[in-house]
C-alpha positions as CSV (number, residue, x, y, z in Angstrom):
1,M,189.8,42.5,-104.3
2,L,190.4,38.8,-104.9
3,S,188.9,36.2,-102.5
4,R,191.0,33.5,-100.9
5,A,189.6,31.1,-103.5
6,A,190.7,33.4,-106.3
7,L,194.2,33.7,-104.6
8,L,194.6,30.0,-104.5
9,L,193.6,29.8,-108.2
10,C,196.3,32.3,-109.0
11,L,198.8,30.4,-106.9
12,A,198.0,27.2,-108.9
13,F,198.1,29.0,-112.2
14,A,201.3,30.9,-111.5
15,T,203.1,27.7,-110.3
16,G,201.7,25.6,-113.3
17,A,200.0,23.2,-110.9
18,Q,196.6,21.9,-111.2
19,A,194.0,23.9,-109.4
20,Q,194.3,22.5,-105.9
21,A,194.4,24.0,-102.4
22,V,197.8,25.5,-101.7
23,R,198.7,26.4,-98.1
24,T,200.1,29.9,-97.9
25,G,202.0,31.7,-95.1
26,A,201.5,35.5,-94.5
27,G,204.4,37.8,-94.5
28,P,204.6,40.9,-92.3
29,G,205.6,42.9,-95.3
30,A,207.0,42.8,-98.8
31,V,209.6,44.1,-101.0
32,L,208.3,46.1,-103.9
33,R,210.2,47.4,-107.0
34,T,209.4,50.8,-108.5
35,L,210.4,52.1,-111.9
36,D,210.3,55.6,-113.1
37,K,210.0,55.1,-116.9
38,T,211.1,58.7,-117.7
39,S,214.3,58.7,-115.6
40,G,215.0,55.0,-115.7
41,E,215.4,55.0,-111.8
42,V,214.6,51.6,-110.2
43,V,214.3,51.5,-106.4
44,D,213.4,48.4,-104.2
45,V,211.3,49.3,-101.1
46,E,210.5,47.2,-98.1
47,M,207.0,47.8,-96.8
48,A,205.1,46.5,-93.8
49,I,201.5,45.4,-94.1
50,G,199.3,48.4,-93.8
51,Q,202.1,50.8,-94.8
52,T,201.6,53.5,-97.5
53,M,204.5,55.1,-99.4
54,A,204.5,58.0,-101.7
55,Y,206.0,57.4,-105.1
56,G,205.8,60.6,-107.2
57,P,202.0,61.5,-107.1
58,L,201.1,57.9,-106.3
59,Q,200.2,56.5,-102.9
60,V,201.0,52.7,-102.7
61,T,199.5,50.7,-99.9
62,L,200.5,47.1,-99.0
63,H,197.5,45.3,-97.6
64,D,198.8,41.7,-97.6
65,C,201.6,39.4,-98.7
66,R,201.3,35.7,-99.2
67,Y,203.7,32.9,-100.2
68,P,203.7,29.1,-100.5
69,A,204.0,27.8,-97.0
70,N,206.4,25.0,-98.2
71,N,208.7,27.5,-100.1
72,P,208.7,31.0,-98.7
73,S,211.2,32.2,-101.2
74,G,209.4,30.5,-104.2
75,D,206.9,33.2,-105.0
76,A,204.9,36.2,-103.6
77,F,201.3,37.3,-103.9
78,A,200.8,40.9,-102.6
79,L,197.5,42.7,-102.2
80,V,198.3,46.3,-103.3
81,Q,196.4,49.4,-103.8
82,V,197.7,52.4,-105.8
83,V,196.0,55.8,-105.7
84,D,196.8,58.9,-107.8
85,A,196.9,61.5,-105.0
86,R,196.5,64.5,-107.5
87,A,193.5,63.1,-109.2
88,I,192.2,61.3,-106.1
89,Q,191.6,58.2,-108.3
90,E,192.3,54.5,-107.6
91,L,194.6,53.2,-110.3
92,F,195.1,49.7,-109.1
93,A,193.7,47.4,-106.5
94,G,194.3,43.8,-106.5
95,W,196.8,40.9,-106.1
96,M,200.2,41.2,-107.8
97,V,202.1,38.0,-108.4
98,A,205.9,38.1,-108.3
99,S,206.4,35.3,-110.7
100,S,204.0,36.8,-113.3
101,P,204.1,40.6,-113.0
102,A,202.2,41.2,-116.1
103,L,199.3,39.0,-115.0
104,N,197.8,41.7,-112.9
105,A,199.8,44.9,-113.3
106,L,199.5,48.6,-112.5
107,E,198.8,50.5,-115.8
108,H,200.5,53.9,-115.6
109,R,202.2,55.9,-118.3
110,R,205.2,56.9,-116.1
111,Y,205.4,54.5,-113.1
112,D,205.6,50.8,-112.6
113,V,205.3,49.0,-109.3
114,W,205.5,45.3,-108.7
115,V,206.1,42.8,-106.0
116,L,209.4,41.0,-105.6
117,R,209.0,38.9,-102.6
118,C,207.3,38.7,-99.1
119,L,209.2,39.5,-96.0
120,T,209.4,36.6,-93.5
121,S,210.3,38.9,-90.7
122,L,210.6,42.5,-90.1
123,N,213.9,43.9,-88.8
């Protein structure tokens, strides 16, 4: 997992800013997009922090979602863990960046999962 300092560096890198402290807000959840590469089905899923969803054989857990405090809709940084339940193997654990999904992505032959945005309130 990335530390807070590494997250701040990612924030600076993703926004093209010089490495400097960026104040972040914490969202109570996030919107993740899933893609089944075989069927082409795309589904957006709202998740709360701590929630785990089943996606095919994958178990996707959202641990945190951060955004620039001065621009909540500007970007999202989600701490996500993905486990293959059949093989009982962790496939991904780390921060996903909405503006740069390829920067730290889930590598799976059939499924893609990435963060779109943080939620600023849960309904």
